[in-house]
One Martini backbone bead per residue (centre of mass of N, CA, C, O) as a GRO file, in nm:
protein
  117
    1MET     BB    1  10.699   9.687   8.627
    2SER     BB    2  10.902   9.925   8.673
    3GLY     BB    3  11.183  10.111   8.582
    4LEU     BB    4  11.333  10.033   8.864
    5GLY     BB    5  11.251   9.752   8.931
    6LEU     BB    6  11.384   9.641   9.251
    7ALA     BB    7  11.423   9.900   9.431
    8ASN     BB    8  11.168   9.895   9.612
    9TYR     BB    9  11.240   9.626   9.754
   10TRP     BB   10  11.509   9.721   9.872
   11MET     BB   11  11.381   9.944  10.041
   12VAL     BB   12  11.209   9.763  10.214
   13ILE     BB   13  11.439   9.599  10.336
   14TRP     BB   14  11.599   9.832  10.456
   15LEU     BB   15  11.374   9.948  10.639
   16MET     BB   16  11.316   9.691  10.796
   17MET     BB   17  11.604   9.650  10.915
   18ALA     BB   18  11.632   9.927  11.048
   19GLY     BB   19  11.388   9.904  11.237
   20PHE     BB   20  11.475   9.640  11.376
   21TYR     BB   21  11.746   9.743  11.486
   22ILE     BB   22  11.633   9.970  11.663
   23VAL     BB   23  11.461   9.789  11.846
   24ILE     BB   24  11.701   9.604  11.946
   25ALA     BB   25  11.957   9.819  12.007
   26ARG     BB   26  11.775  10.021  12.162
   27PRO     BB   27  11.695  10.147  12.494
   28ASN     BB   28  11.516  10.361  12.390
   29LEU     BB   29  11.176  10.402  12.371
   30ILE     BB   30  11.148  10.611  12.143
   31LYS     BB   31  11.331  10.465  11.941
   32LYS     BB   32  11.152  10.215  11.923
   33ILE     BB   33  10.907  10.358  11.802
   34VAL     BB   34  11.052  10.458  11.551
   35GLY     BB   35  11.130  10.176  11.449
   36LEU     BB   36  10.838  10.077  11.415
   37ASN     BB   37  10.763  10.295  11.204
   38ILE     BB   38  10.967  10.211  10.991
   39PHE     BB   39  10.863   9.925  10.958
   40GLN     BB   40  10.576  10.012  10.876
   41VAL     BB   41  10.656  10.164  10.617
   42SER     BB   42  10.763   9.913  10.470
   43VAL     BB   43  10.488   9.774  10.452
   44PHE     BB   44  10.344   9.989  10.294
   45LEU     BB   45  10.534   9.982  10.047
   46LEU     BB   46  10.482   9.688   9.975
   47TYR     BB   47  10.179   9.708   9.918
   48LEU     BB   48  10.195   9.934   9.703
   49THR     BB   49  10.382   9.782   9.509
   50MET     BB   50  10.190   9.530   9.462
   51GLY     BB   51   9.929   9.716   9.368
   52LYS     BB   52  10.063   9.788   9.111
   53VAL     BB   53   9.960   9.863   8.773
   54GLU     BB   54  10.067   9.849   8.465
   55GLY     BB   55   9.862  10.083   8.307
   56GLY     BB   56   9.668  10.159   8.517
   57THR     BB   57   9.356  10.271   8.619
   58PRO     BB   58   9.119  10.407   8.763
   59PRO     BB   59   8.813  10.270   8.902
   60ILE     BB   60   8.636  10.426   8.653
   61GLY     BB   61   8.394  10.248   8.548
   62ASN     BB   62   8.277   9.972   8.292
   63ASP     BB   63   8.520   9.903   8.110
   64PRO     BB   64   8.652   9.594   8.006
   65ALA     BB   65   8.908   9.708   7.823
   66VAL     BB   66   9.018   9.821   8.085
   67LEU     BB   67   9.288   9.872   8.297
   68TYR     BB   68   9.276   9.820   8.639
   69SER     BB   69   9.330   9.926   8.949
   70ASN     BB   70   9.367   9.827   9.272
   71PRO     BB   71   9.227   9.984   9.565
   72LEU     BB   72   9.278   9.807   9.823
   73PRO     BB   73   9.570   9.873   9.918
   74SER     BB   74   9.517  10.176   9.972
   75VAL     BB   75   9.294  10.138  10.181
   76LEU     BB   76   9.458   9.968  10.381
   77ILE     BB   77   9.678  10.183  10.430
   78LEU     BB   78   9.501  10.403  10.544
   79THR     BB   79   9.414  10.236  10.787
   80ALA     BB   80   9.705  10.174  10.893
   81ILE     BB   81   9.784  10.465  10.949
   82VAL     BB   82   9.574  10.522  11.166
   83VAL     BB   83   9.663  10.293  11.354
   84GLY     BB   84   9.961  10.386  11.380
   85VAL     BB   85   9.904  10.658  11.513
   86ALA     BB   86   9.754  10.546  11.759
   87THR     BB   87   9.982  10.356  11.866
   88THR     BB   88  10.190  10.579  11.897
   89ALA     BB   89  10.034  10.745  12.105
   90VAL     BB   90  10.019  10.522  12.317
   91GLY     BB   91  10.324  10.474  12.343
   92LEU     BB   92  10.394  10.766  12.432
   93ALA     BB   93  10.213  10.766  12.681
   94LEU     BB   94  10.366  10.535  12.821
   95VAL     BB   95  10.638  10.678  12.834
   96VAL     BB   96  10.546  10.905  13.016
   97ARG     BB   97  10.462  10.722  13.254
   98ILE     BB   98  10.738  10.590  13.292
   99HIS     BB   99  10.889  10.853  13.351
  100GLU     BB  100  10.724  10.926  13.604
  101GLU     BB  101  10.800  10.662  13.763
  102TYR     BB  102  11.136  10.630  13.690
  103GLY     BB  103  11.296  10.883  13.535
  104THR     BB  104  11.305  10.704  13.263
  105ILE     BB  105  11.369  10.559  12.907
  106GLU     BB  106  11.563  10.333  12.986
  107GLU     BB  107  11.554   9.998  12.986
  108ASP     BB  108  11.792   9.916  13.178
  109GLU     BB  109  11.711  10.105  13.417
  110ILE     BB  110  11.432   9.986  13.465
  111GLN     BB  111  11.525   9.694  13.523
  112ALA     BB  112  11.711   9.766  13.760
  113GLU     BB  113  11.488   9.890  13.940
  114ASP     BB  114  11.310   9.633  13.950
  115ALA     BB  115  11.529   9.445  14.080
  116GLU     BB  116  11.549   9.607  14.352
  117ALA     BB  117  11.227   9.585  14.434
   0.00000   0.00000   0.00000
């Protein structure tokens, strides 16, 4: 555990709840995508926090007396960042197509227009 104690876990919880609130409470589709990205960042932070080994060094060499940090969480997060950027791009492309079709990106207006049709 670092010198900050549990502050990083509180930050994860705060970011997670903020992202979740934005997704639930906002009718704007772009704001929902931003909320999902904030939620995703909280998961990244959680994985990186749990993967840190106090006093660990990078895993270079074969000395069994040295405490090494596990590189797997960092590698998984790098992969998740790439996937997150790609899904954000797809989500934004869908929002553009929705705007072209409906003329708005507000969820309630889109549902109202669908109910009329």
